[in-house]
TORSE-845861 format. One record per residue (C-alpha): residue number from 1; residue in three letters; chain; x, y, z. Coordinates in steps of 0.2 Angstrom, whole numbers, plus 5000, padded with zeros to 4 digits. Example, Ala and Ser with C-alpha at 12.3 -4.5 7.8 and 13.67 -1.06 7.14 Angstrom:
BEGIN
     n   res   chain   east   north     up
     1   ala       A   5062    4978   5039
     2   ser       A   5068    4995   5036
REM end
This chain:
BEGIN
     n   res   chain   east   north     up
     1   met       A   4887    5012   4914
     2   glu       A   4892    5031   4915
     3   his       A   4907    5036   4928
     4   thr       A   4913    5053   4931
     5   leu       A   4932    5049   4931
     6   asp       A   4943    5062   4941
     7   thr       A   4960    5054   4932
     8   ala       A   4972    5064   4939
     9   arg       A   4967    5056   4958
    10   ile       A   4967    5038   4950
    11   thr       A   4987    5043   4944
    12   ala       A   4991    5051   4959
    13   glu       A   4984    5035   4967
    14   ser       A   4992    5024   4958
    15   arg       A   5011    5033   4957
    16   gln       A   5009    5034   4975
    17   ala       A   5006    5014   4976
    18   val       A   5022    5009   4968
    19   gln       A   5032    5021   4976
    20   glu       A   5027    5015   4993
    21   leu       A   5028    4996   4985
    22   leu       A   5045    4996   4980
    23   ala       A   5051    5006   4994
    24   ala       A   5044    4990   5000
    25   ala       A   5052    4979   4991
    26   gly       A   5070    4982   4986
    27   leu       A   5069    4979   4971
    28   arg       A   5086    4981   4959
    29   ala       A   5086    4988   4938
    30   gly       A   5082    4975   4929
    31   asp       A   5066    4967   4941
    32   ile       A   5051    4965   4934
    33   phe       A   5037    4971   4943
    34   val       A   5019    4964   4938
    35   ile       A   5002    4973   4939
    36   gly       A   4985    4966   4934
    37   cys       A   4971    4979   4933
    38   ser       A   4954    4981   4932
    39   ser       A   4949    4997   4925
    40   ser       A   4929    4993   4930
    41   glu       A   4934    4990   4949
    42   ile       A   4943    5005   4948
    43   val       A   4927    5015   4941
    44   gly       A   4914    5007   4953
    45   gly       A   4911    4995   4940
    46   his       A   4911    4975   4941
    47   ile       A   4925    4965   4937
    48   gly       A   4926    4963   4916
    49   lys       A   4910    4973   4914
    50   asp       A   4913    4992   4913
    51   ser       A   4931    4992   4904
    52   ser       A   4938    5009   4907
    53   met       A   4952    5015   4893
    54   glu       A   4951    5031   4903
    55   ala       A   4955    5023   4918
    56   ala       A   4969    5011   4914
    57   ala       A   4977    5026   4903
    58   ala       A   4977    5034   4921
    59   val       A   4984    5022   4930
    60   leu       A   4999    5021   4915
    61   ala       A   5003    5036   4917
    62   gly       A   5005    5036   4937
    63   val       A   5017    5020   4939
    64   ala       A   5027    5020   4921
    65   pro       A   5038    5035   4926
    66   val       A   5039    5029   4943
    67   leu       A   5048    5011   4937
    68   ala       A   5055    5018   4925
    69   glu       A   5066    5029   4933
    70   lys       A   5070    5014   4945
    71   gly       A   5075    5003   4931
    72   val       A   5061    4992   4935
    73   ser       A   5050    4982   4919
    74   leu       A   5032    4983   4919
    75   ala       A   5025    4967   4916
    76   ala       A   5005    4970   4911
    77   gln       A   4994    4956   4917
    78   cys       A   4979    4953   4904
    79   cys       A   4961    4948   4908
    80   glu       A   4955    4929   4909
    81   his       A   4952    4930   4890
    82   leu       A   4970    4930   4887
    83   asn       A   4971    4918   4902
    84   arg       A   4978    4933   4911
    85   ala       A   4994    4934   4898
    86   ile       A   5008    4947   4898
    87   val       A   5010    4964   4892
    88   leu       A   5031    4966   4891
    89   glu       A   5043    4976   4881
    90   arg       A   5051    4960   4869
    91   ala       A   5068    4967   4875
    92   val       A   5062    4962   4894
    93   ala       A   5054    4944   4886
    94   glu       A   5072    4939   4880
    95   arg       A   5081    4944   4893
    96   tyr       A   5071    4932   4903
    97   gly       A   5069    4919   4891
    98   tyr       A   5051    4921   4890
    99   glu       A   5044    4914   4872
   100   pro       A   5030    4925   4863
   101   val       A   5013    4921   4862
   102   asn       A   5002    4929   4849
   103   ala       A   4988    4938   4854
   104   val       A   4986    4956   4853
   105   pro       A   4974    4965   4869
   106   gln       A   4960    4974   4867
   107   pro       A   4948    4981   4880
   108   his       A   4937    4965   4882
   109   ala       A   4950    4953   4877
   110   gly       A   4964    4955   4886
   111   gly       A   4957    4972   4895
   112   ser       A   4960    4991   4895
   113   trp       A   4975    4988   4905
   114   ala       A   4986    4977   4894
   115   thr       A   4976    4986   4881
   116   ser       A   4986    5002   4888
   117   cys       A   5002    4997   4892
   118   trp       A   5003    4986   4875
   119   arg       A   4998    5002   4865
   120   ala       A   5010    5015   4876
   121   phe       A   5025    4999   4876
   122   arg       A   5040    5005   4862
   123   asp       A   5040    4985   4856
   124   pro       A   5026    4977   4866
   125   val       A   5024    4957   4866
   126   leu       A   5014    4945   4876
   127   val       A   5020    4931   4884
   128   glu       A   5011    4917   4894
   129   glu       A   5021    4918   4912
   130   val       A   5033    4928   4920
   131   arg       A   5040    4926   4939
   132   ala       A   5039    4945   4946
   133   ala       A   5048    4953   4961
   134   ala       A   5033    4960   4968
   135   gly       A   5016    4966   4960
   136   ile       A   5001    4974   4963
   137   asp       A   4983    4968   4959
   138   ile       A   4970    4982   4956
   139   gly       A   4953    4975   4959
   140   gly       A   4954    4958   4962
   141   thr       A   4963    4953   4945
   142   leu       A   4974    4941   4953
   143   ile       A   4992    4942   4952
   144   gly       A   4997    4927   4960
   145   met       A   5002    4917   4948
   146   his       A   5016    4930   4939
   147   leu       A   5026    4930   4956
   148   arg       A   5042    4923   4962
   149   arg       A   5035    4904   4973
   150   val       A   5037    4916   4990
   151   ala       A   5028    4931   4991
   152   val       A   5026    4943   5004
   153   pro       A   5009    4953   5005
   154   val       A   5015    4972   5008
   155   arg       A   5002    4984   5015
   156   leu       A   5002    5001   5012
   157   ser       A   4995    5019   5014
   158   leu       A   4980    5016   5005
   159   asp       A   4969    5002   5001
   160   lys       A   4962    5009   4985
   161   ile       A   4964    5016   4968
   162   gly       A   4949    5026   4962
   163   gln       A   4936    5012   4968
   164   ala       A   4944    4997   4966
   165   asn       A   4951    4987   4981
   166   ile       A   4972    4984   4980
   167   leu       A   4983    4972   4984
   168   cys       A   5001    4972   4986
   169   ala       A   5017    4957   4987
   170   arg       A   5035    4959   4985
   171   thr       A   5044    4942   4984
   172   arg       A   5060    4934   4994
   173   pro       A   5070    4921   4991
   174   pro       A   5064    4903   5001
   175   tyr       A   5071    4901   5018
   176   ile       A   5080    4885   5017
   177   gly       A   5089    4873   5030
   178   gly       A   5087    4870   5046
   179   ala       A   5090    4877   5066
   180   arg       A   5107    4880   5061
   181   ala       A   5104    4890   5044
   182   val       A   5108    4908   5045
   183   tyr       A   5099    4920   5033
   184   gln       A   5101    4938   5025
   185   glu       A   5092    4951   5029
   186   met       A   5076    4954   5016
REM end
């Protein structure tokens, strides 16, 4: 499938989506931000069928600088062929006590997004799961398994990156107690 890619637009939309979600989520330095990304959906194809390293690289170019500036760690979700494992910097995995697993993402076994992140990270490792504070699902990649327990949907000013629908979420601590409990603003 041939695609004409507007990588500058994909980068700009990715940057905007992360900036808006960071503003809504109130993340702190050291938090984890998970992104699942179907490059196939971004270019107008079907998830898992039209992988595009160019589209994945354009997303990474938009999101990585924004997250780095805030001190927030990027967690890149692989596709189902690697059981939606996560690419992290080794230092982040060690800080959170996540045990590495042995696989290296490839465009058609892990996906172009995870492959791009693996190649761009300084010291990448793959882990089975994380508990991220917020995240973006680009193209129906199902990131929910990698979010903290109480996820709150966040609506942004844009609903697509390229041609892929996006869904965003932040998390909050569970409310406990009852009628007399007092809660912090989240």
